[in-house]
N, C-alpha and C positions, 0 to 999 in steps of 0.2 A: 205247873202253871201252863195255861193254854198258849200256843204260839202267837195267836192274835194279840192277847193281852200282853205277852212279853214284848212284842214289837212296839206296842203303844205306850210303853214306859217313857218313850221320848217325849210324849205330851207333857208329862210332869216337868221334864227338863225345860221344855219350851216355856211353860208357865212360870217357872222359877226365874228364867232369864228375863222375861217380860216384866215381872214384878220388881226384880232388883234394878233393872234399867229405869223403869218408871219411877221408883222411889228415889234413886240417887239423882236422877235428872231434876226431880221436883225439889230436892234439898238444895241443889245448886242454883235453882231459879228463884230469885227473890219474890216473895209474895205469890208464888205460883199456885199454891193450893187454894188460898182464899179467892184469888182472881178467877181460877178455873171454876170453882163452885158458884161464884156470883155470875159468871158468864153463862152457866148452865141453868140459871134460874133458881139456884139453891142459896140459902142464907150463909154463904161462906164468911162474909165480913162480920157476921154476928157471932161466930164461934170464937171461943177463947184462943188466944195465940198459942197456948200450950197444946191445945188439941190439934190445931193446924200444923204445928211443927212435929207432932207425933205421927200423924197419918203417913207421911212418906216412909218413915222408919218402920212403921207397921207393915207396909208393903214389902220392904226389904227383908224383914224378919220372916214374913210368911213365905217369901220366895226361898230363903235359905232352909226353912223347916221342911218345905216340900221335898227337898233333895235328901236331907239327912235324917228326917224322922221316920220311924218304923213302928210296926205293931199297931195297936188300937189308936195310939196318938197320931200315927201317920195317916190313918183313915180320917180322924177328926180334922187334921190340917187340910187334907184334900177336900173334905166337905166345906170347910171355910173358904177355900179357893173357889169352889162352885158358887157359893153364896155371894162372894165378892164380885165375880165376873158377871153373874146374873144381875146384880144391883147396878153395875156399870152399864150393862146393856140397856136396862130399863131407863136409866138417867139419860143416855144418849138418844134413845128412841123418843122419849118425852121432849127433849130439847129440840130435836129435828121437827117434831110435829107441832110444837107450840110456840117456838121462837122464830119470828119471821126473818130476822136479820142474821147474817153469817156469824157464826160463833166459833172461835178457836178455843177448844176446851183445855189446851195445854196438858193433855192426858199424859204425855211423856216429856213434860217440861219444855225446854227449848230444843230437844233432840229431834222431834218430828212435829213442827208446827203445821197448822193447816186447819181450814174450816171443817166442822163436822158435817156429815151428809151420809148418803147411801153407802159410800165406801167405808166410813167409820162403823156403820151398823153391821156390814158384812164382816169386818175385822172382829168386832166384839162377839158376833155370833160364832165365829170360828174359835174364839177364846173360850166361850162357854162350852162348845163341843169338846174342846181339848181338856177342859177342866173336868167334865163329866167322865170322859175316857180315863183320865188320870185317877179319878175316884174309883172307877171300876177295877182298875189295875191294883190300886192300893188295897181294896177289899179282897181281891183274889190272891195277892202276894204281899204279905205283911213285911217283907224285907225293905229296908230303906232304898230309895231310888238309886243312890250312888252304888249300892251293892248290886242291884239288878242290872245296872248299866255295865259294870265291870264284868259280870258273869253272863252277859247275854250271848246267845249262840250267834256266831258270825254269819251263818247262812239264813238267818231269819228275815224273810222278805217283808214282813210287816213293819220292820224298822224303816223301810223305804217309804211306806205310806205315812208314817209319822213324820219322816223327814220332809215329805212334800207339804204336809200340813204346816210344819214349822216355817218352811220357806214362804208359803202363802201369807201367813200372819206377819212375818217380818216385812214382806213386800208391801202389804197394806199399811203397816206402821210408817214406813219410810217414804213410800211413793207419794208424790204430789203431781197433779196435772201441770202441764207447761204453763197454762194461764195463771194458775195459783202461784207457781214459783216466780213468775214475772212480777206479780203484785208484791211479794215479799222482797224480791231483789230491788224493785223500784223504791220501796219504802226504806230499805237499808242503805242503798247507795247514796253517795253525796251528789245531789243534783246541782245543776248550774243555775242557782236561784238568782245570781247577779243579773242575768239577762231576762228575767221574768218579772214584769211589772205586776202590781196587784190588779186583778181584773176589775172591770167596771161592774159594780153591783151595789145595791142599796139595801139598808136595813133600818128598822125603827127602834130608837133607843127607849129607855124607860120613861122619858119625858114626852114621848109621842112624836119626837122630831125624826124626820127621815134624813139619813146621812149615807154618803157613799163610803165604801170600805177605805178608800184612800183618805177620806177626811178623818177617819178614826185614828190614823197613825201620824197625825201632824206633829204631835209632841212626844208620844211614847209608842213603843211597839205593842201590838195587840195579839194575844193568843186566842184564836177562835176555836171553841169547842162545839161542834155540831151535835145536837142532842135530839132524840126522838122519843116521844112519850110512849110508855109501856115497854121500853127496852131495858132489860135488867142490867146490862153493862153500863147503859147511860145513867141509871140510878146510882151505880157505884161511882161514876165520874162526878155526878152532882154532889154526892156526899163528901167528896174530897175537894171540891172547887174552892170553898172558902179557905181551906188550908193552903191551897196553891196560891191564892191571892196574897196571903201573908208570907209565903215562901218567896214569891217573886214581886216585891214591891215596885221594881223597875218596869214591870210589864202589866198592861191592862188585860186581865183574864175575862173573857166574855163568852157566855153560852148562847149559841144561835138556836132558836126554836122556831117552829113553823107557824105559830099563831099567838095572838094575845091571850087567848084562853089558857094556853099552856103556861105562859108566864104567870098568869093570875093564880094558877093552882100551886105554884111553888111558894115556899117560905119567902117572906119579904126580903131577907138578906140575899137569897139566891135570885129572886126576881129582879133585884136592882142590877144584877150582872148580865141580865138577858138582853139579847137583841132579837127582834122578831123579823124573820125573813118572809114577809107577807107575800111578796110576788114570787118567792122561790128563786130569785135571781142569784143569790149567793150560793145556794145549794147547787144550782145549775152550773155556774162558772167554775166552781171547785170540783165538779163531778163527784159529789158525795153520794155514794151508793151503799156505804156501810156506816153503822153508828155504834159508838161515838167515833168521830174523826176530828183530829186537831190540825190546824194550820197556824203558822206563825207569820205575822205581817210586820215588816220592818219600817222604821221611820223614814227610810229613803224611798218609800213608795214601791218597794219590791218584796216579793215573797222571800221570807228568811228561813222557813223550815216547814216540813210536812210533805205529804200527809202522814200522820201517825194514826193508826186505827186500833181500837180496843184499849181498855184500861191499862194493861201492863205496858204497852208501847207508849201511850200518852204519858204515863207517870215517869217512865224512863227518860222521855224527851224533856220533861219539866226538870228533873234532877240534873240532866246534862246541861240545861240552860243555866241552872243555878251555879253549877261548877264553872261554866264558861264566864259568867258574870263575875264570880269571885276571882277568877284568874286575871281578868281584865283589871279589876280593882286593885289586886296585888301588884300588877305590873306598873300601875300608875303611882303607887306608893314608893316604888324603888327610885331613888334619885338618879338622874342621868349622870353618867361618869364625866 
């Protein structure tokens, strides 16, 4: 076996680790696979749940086989890895080129969140390069990767090249710019909403009446879902909006759209939930720059929650609200001692 190919055996180890971590993290993240596909403009929500639940385990299995399989079967497994990472690269490039809004693909579940972009493309290109090198090594040496690693010559400098490639991929997976980390931290931390009144802005309801946001919450809290036409994640939120209305009868769920024409193009049931932000004042005061985004307005005239951006975070917020409302109801049923 050539020294170059011997050293690049580590590429297969890198791919195995990436696939196993990716698969396991997706298994642990609820609805991660379907949400990720929908966010990338693919019909994830239309796939059977059995298929969605199988995909992460298929990644894990492929990662394990990359290390333990040998012979012709090992070459076939390495070729499958090349095809998989090429497909991932094509999907990411297509999403960056065609989807105008920031997209968090959840490629590694909740382990490495962050919007896709040039950094993601570079990462996936390196993974494709590593998979091609792993295939070349598998063709040259039919022994399983684990055997090749154990019997590798200690002085083989090409292992250092593979180690550098491994470090670069791991850094691109886990690294997020400071601004992006701040956005995630701000969304996750508990903000001091008690001191933040609902901003002054107006919207138009389904009857054509102009109302301020503060007027909407005189009797019940309001969950605002800012939606943009042509946005794949927004379509996913719209498909679940009526279910959220039934899940939260104590809250008025409202979709904020940019024009009356957008509301008219929606099904009647969804159109009745829409508020039109004609002047863009609501979008402006809430500084909405990503879609979909959710804000919760309290009956005390103050902001009660948000912002939550993206279908997974919005759905988590809604289920947290349901649990909190149930806890309050249970406490009221306990007689005072």
